[in-house]
N, C-alpha and C positions, 0 to 999 in steps of 0.2 A: 559630500556631494554638493554640487552647485545648486543654487536655489531653484533653477529651472528643473533639474532632475528631481528635486524634492517635491515640487508642485506636481510633476507627472506621477510620482509615486503616491502622493496624497489623493489625487484624482482617481487613480486606480482603486484605492481602498474605498473611496466614496461610492464608486460604481458597484463594487461588490456588495456593500451594505445596502445600496439601493435595490439590488435584485432581491435581497432578503426581505426588505420591507414590501416590495411589490407582491411577493407571494405570501406574505404573512397572514393575509385574510382570505387566502384561496384554498386553504387546507380545511376541509370540513370533517374529515374522519381519519382514522388510522391508516387506511389504504392510501389516501391522498398524501399524508405526511411522510410515510415511510417508503412508498414505491411509486409516487407520482401519479396515482390513479390507475397504473397498469396500462397506459395507452401511449407510451413513448416510442419514437421511431429509432431505427438502427443507427442512423448518423449521429444523432444526439447522444445516444447511449454509448456508442462505440468510442467517441471522443471522451466521454465521461469515464469509461472503463480504463482507457490508457492513461488518462490524466490521474486517475486514482491509483493505478498500479505503479506507475513510474513516479510521479509526484516529486516532492522536494527531497525526500530521502535518497531516491535513486539519482536525481539530478545532481545533487551535491556529492553523493556517494560515488557516482560514476566518474565525476571529476577527480576524486581522490584515487580511484582505481586506475584511471588513465594516467594520472601523475606518476604512479609507481610501476604499473604493469605495461602501459602503452596499449597498442591495439588489441592485445590479447584480452584485455578487460572487457571488450565489447561482447564477449560470449556470455557475460553475466545476464544480459537481457535477451539473449537467444533462448534461454530457458523460459522467458516470458512468452515468446512467440509459440514455443512448443506447448506450453500449458494452455494458452488461449485457444489454439486450434484443436488440440486433442479434446479439451472440455467442450468445445463447440460441437464436435462430432459425437461424443459419447455422453457427456453429462446433460447438456441442455435438452435433448429429446427425452431423456429419462425424467428430468424435473417436470416437464410439461405432462408426461404420462402420469407421474405420481400425483400431480395437481388435479388432473382429471379424475383419477381414482378417489382422491380425497374429497372432491366435490366442492372445494372451497379455495379461494385464492390465497396462496401462501404469502406471508409478509416478512418472515424471517427464516434464516437457515435452520434455526432450532425447531421451527414448526415442521420442517422436512424430516428432521431426526425424530420428532415426536410421531409423525405419521409412519415412518419406517420401523421404529422401535416402540417406545412408550414415553409417557410424560416425564419420568425420571431422567431418561437419556436426554430429552429436550432441555430440561433444566440445567444439566451439567454442560451441555453444548452451549447454552446461552451464557453461563458463567465463564467458560473458556473464551467465548467471543468478547465478552465485556472486558476481561483482563487483557487479552491480546490486543484488542483495538484501542484500548486506552493507552497502552504502551506505544502502539504504532502512531497514534496521534501525537504523543510526546516527541517522537523522532522527527516529525514534520515541523513542529514548533522549534525544535532545536536546530534544524536545518535552516530555517528562516532567521533565527537569532544569530547563527554563525555568519550568515551573509550580511546582516545589518551591522554586526560588530565591526565589519570592515568599511562598509559604505557610510555608516553613521557612527563613527568612532566615539563621539561624545555621548551617545545614548547607552552604549554597553549592551552586552548580551542579556543580562537580567531584565533591564527595562524593556527591551524589544520583545522578549518572550511574553511579557505581560500585555504590551500594546498589540502585537500581532495576534497572539492567542485570543485576546479579547474580541478583536474584529472577526476572526474566524468563527468563534463561538456564537457571536451575536447574529450574523446573517444565517448561519446554519440553524440555530435555535428558532429564528423567526420564520424562515422560508421552507424548511423541510426538504424532501427529496427533489422537488421541482427546482427549488433554488440551487440545490447542489448540482444537479445535472446541467442546468443552463450556465451556471458560473464555471463549472468544470470545462464545458465546451469553449467558452470564451478564454479561459485560462490556458488551455492546451494550445489553442491557436496562437495566443500571445507568446507562450513559451517557445514553441517550435520556430515561429517566425523570428523571435528575438534572438535565438541562439544561432539558427542556420543562416539567416539573412543579415544579421547585424554583428553579433559577437565573433563568429568564426572568420568572416571576411576581413573585418577591421583589424582583428588580432593578427591574422596572417600577414597582412600588409605591414603592420607596425613592427613585426619581428623580422622583416626582410624577405618575405616570401619563401619559396622552396629553398633557394640557395642559402638564406640566412638561418633557416630552421634546421635543416637536415644535419649539419655538423654537430648539433647539440643533442641529437637523438641516436642512441645506440641501435645496432641492427636488431637486437632483441625487442626494443621498444617499438620498432616498425614491423615486427612480425606478428601474425595472427596467432601463433602457437608457441613461440619461444618461451614466454613467461607464463604459459598456462600449464599447470600441473594437474595430475589426476584428482588431487584433493579439491581443487577449485571446481572441477566438473561435478564431482560427487556432492560437495557441500551446496553449490548453487542449485543443482538439479533437485536434490532432496528437499531443499528449503522453498524454492520458488515455484516449481511445477505443481506440487500438490496444493498450493494455496488457491489455484484456480478451481479446485474441487471443493474447497472448504471455506473460502473467504466470504464472510457475511456481506461485505460491500459488493461482491460480485453477484451473489444470490439476489440481493436487493435489485440489482440492475436487470437480472433475468426476469424477475417478477414485474419490473417496471415496463418491460417491452410489451408491445401490443400482441405479439404471438411468437411462436417458436422460430419461424423464419427470420423475423426481425432480430431476435436475440442472437441467432447464429451469425447473421451478417455483421452485427455489432462486434462480436468476438473476433471475426476475421479481420475487421478494420483495426481493432485494438492490437492484434498480434503483429501486423505488418508495420504499424507505427512504432511499436517498441523496438523491433529489429527488422531492418537495419537503421531506420531513421534516427531514433533517439539514442540508440546504443553507440553509434559511431560519432554522433555529434557530441555526446557527453564525454567520451574518452578522449576525443580530439582536443577539446577545450582543456582537459586536464593535462594532456601532453604539451599543449602550447603554454600553459601556465608554468610547467617545468622548464621549458626553454626560456621563457621570459625571466625567470628567476636566475637561471644560469647566465643570461646575457646582462643582467643587472637592470633590465627595463622595469622590473618589479623589484624595488628595493626591500630586502628583509634583513633583519639583524643577524649577523653571522653568515649571511649568504645562503642560508637554508632554512626551511620551515620544519617544525616537528610534527605538525598535523597536515597531512597531504590534502585533506578536505578543504583547507583554507586557501589552497593555491588558486583555485578558480575565482573565488570572490576577490582576492587580491589582484588578480589579472584584470577583472572587470573594472575595479576602481582605478587602476593605474593607466590603462590603455584607452578605454572608450572615451570619446569626446562628450562635452556637455550636451544634455538632451538625450543622447543615445544611452548613456549610463542609466538614466532613469527608466528607459524602456526595457533594458535588459534586466535590471534589478527587479522591475515589476514582473518580468517574465519568470524569474526564479521564484518570486513570491507567489505567482500564479500556480507554479508546481507545488509549492508548500501547501497552499490553501486548498488546492484541488484534492489532495489526499487527506488533509486534516479534516475537512468538512465531511467527507465520506466515512472516515473512521469514526467520527463522532456520531453520525447517523447509525452506524453499525452497532456501536456500544449502547446508545440510547434505545435503538430498536429492539435489541436483544432484551434489555431490561423491561421496557414497557410491554413489548409483545409477548414475552415468555415468562417473566417473573411476577408481574402484577396480575392478581386474580381477575378473571373476566367480570366478576360481580362488582368490582371497583371501577370498571370502565364504562363510559357511555359517550354519546356524541358530544356532550357538553364538556366532559373532563379529559377525553383521550388526548386531544391536541395539547392541552395545557400540561398534562402529565409528561408528554413527549418533550415539550420545550424545557420543562424543569429538569428532566433527566439529562438532556443535551447540555444544559448549563452546568450541572454538577460534574459530569464526566469531563467536560472541557476544562473546568477549573482544576480538577485533579490532574489532568494531563499536563497542564502548564506547570503545576507544582512538581510533577515527576521529571519534567525536562530539566529542571534546575540541578538535578543530581547526576545527570549523564553528560558525557563528553563527546562520544563518537556517534554520529548520525547513523551510519550504515550498520554498526553493531547493534544499536538499540532497535532499529527497524528489523534486522534479521532475527534478533532475539524474540520479538513479538511474533514474527512469521513462524519461527521454529516452535514456539509454545503452542500455537494454534494448529499447526500441521501435525505435530506429535499427538495431540489429543483428538483430532477430528478426522484425519485422513483415513485411517484404517476402517472405522465403522461405515463411512460413506462408500468406500470401495467394496467392502463386503456386501453391502446392500445392493450395489450395482451388479454384482456378479454371482452371488450365492442365491440359490432358490429358497433357502430357509435361513433366517437370522434370529439371533437371541439377544434380548435386551441386556442380559447379564454380561454377555461377551462384550457388547458395546461399552457398557459402563466400565468394565475392568480395563479395556483398552484405552479409553479416554483418560481415566485417572492415572494409570501407570505411565502411559506415554507422556502426558503433560508433566507429571511429577518428576520423572527421570530427566527430562530436558531442562526444566527450570532448576532442579537440584544441581545438575552438572554446570549450568551457567553460573549460578550463584556461588558454588564452591570454588570455581576458578581453577579446577584441576587440569593438568595437561592430559589431553585425550590422545589415544593412539593414532599415529599416522596424521596428526593435525586435522582430524575430522571434526566437524561441528557436533555440538551436543545433540542437535536435532537428529543426526544419523542414528544415534544410540536410543534416543527417545522413540523414534518412529519404529525402529527394529523391535524394541521391547513391547511397543503397542501391538504390533503385528503378531508377535509370538504369544502374548497373553490372550489376544483375541482367538487365535487358532486353538490354543489349549482349552479355553473355556468352551468354545464352539464345539470342539471335538468331544469333550466330556459330556456336554448337554445333549449332543446329537446321539451319542452312544446310549445314554440313559433313556432318551426318548424312544429310540428304536426298540429297547428292551421292554419298556412299560406300555407305550402307546404308539405303535408303529405308524398310525395314520394321523396323529396329532400334529398340527402345524402351529408353531408359536405365534 
């Protein structure tokens, strides 16, 4: 990149660190650090929610999907809209009802599990969140590193993983949830404006407009359904919709809202920003990258690329003029950091809020404990990113693990009059284990379905079996007993 673009990029990072420093002395207790004091408005939280959910993984991943599938890939984020709006109607009112019954402000999702079931279930839920969100953080760092490997070729992926990861960890560690929400809001505005108002129009013109682009795109690429198979619908739906019911980053934002009405408004805002706005912007840029390579506007060795997720970064480097390249690259880094910081907060929040005994925490130590935990998980996420290659795969693996372990128990608690902790534990352990085993083993699954489909199915089956067994026993021994 030109030195002007580099300066723009550096200034962006300085601003993000500045926000972290600004809030570093404003967190007085655990509630301040992890849920921003519970007084946030819907606009701030809504932008933070969509920035977290879409983030760098989906931004880069959507480009890759658009590169290969065309407009059909936009349905990937339609599942995000469904998840956001359904959870706004069903989950959020229940969370506030449970919190009122609990008599104490929730700080983590595992605390909700503890209220609905027992302490053991809460601990297992916290461990699943820690593992899943550490992996998710890695996917964001990898997304940013892929982008910089093109825009800063001399730096290389490994060096940029360390630099970018270090900055994200630093401002998150210092500022807590307030820093995360306000930086997310800034980052999402930068991202959407950078892509919709800068990257798409300039690329469109550079490739010759409609007449220059259409000859390079097949009818299937321009169709909303031609490249969409039923496996895509099942895999995306089973992986993405449930995360809106079990995502620690999302629960933290529910708890951060001033009241139920503000939380629901935030979720409606997030859903509409995911689809159609971000969905079509992302896949369109991927399609334009495909055209640019075919035209030779973006030169690549052999005339083709092996990693479709690299198409969009190459497009940005080759087409955008000096100054605007820095803006758009900063926009993509906004997406990366907006998710990475939230995932770090989720991992550290689960650890400090649910695994550290209350006797070890007080007003003087809690914020320090939280900052140290954020640092440790951030460093581990950077290390994990070194071993992965595909952003979307790593992100969906993390999603799949959390969904398989957590979705069945929360749905059961929402709709069953009577729940059993033993059933929840069995479902969490079996679901998460099946999914992660299938992913690690690399076996070819029937009908090209994701491991998550089988993990979630096994979780539901084992929950039903244990629940039915305990219900039958309870009816025989103590008909009036409620677990």
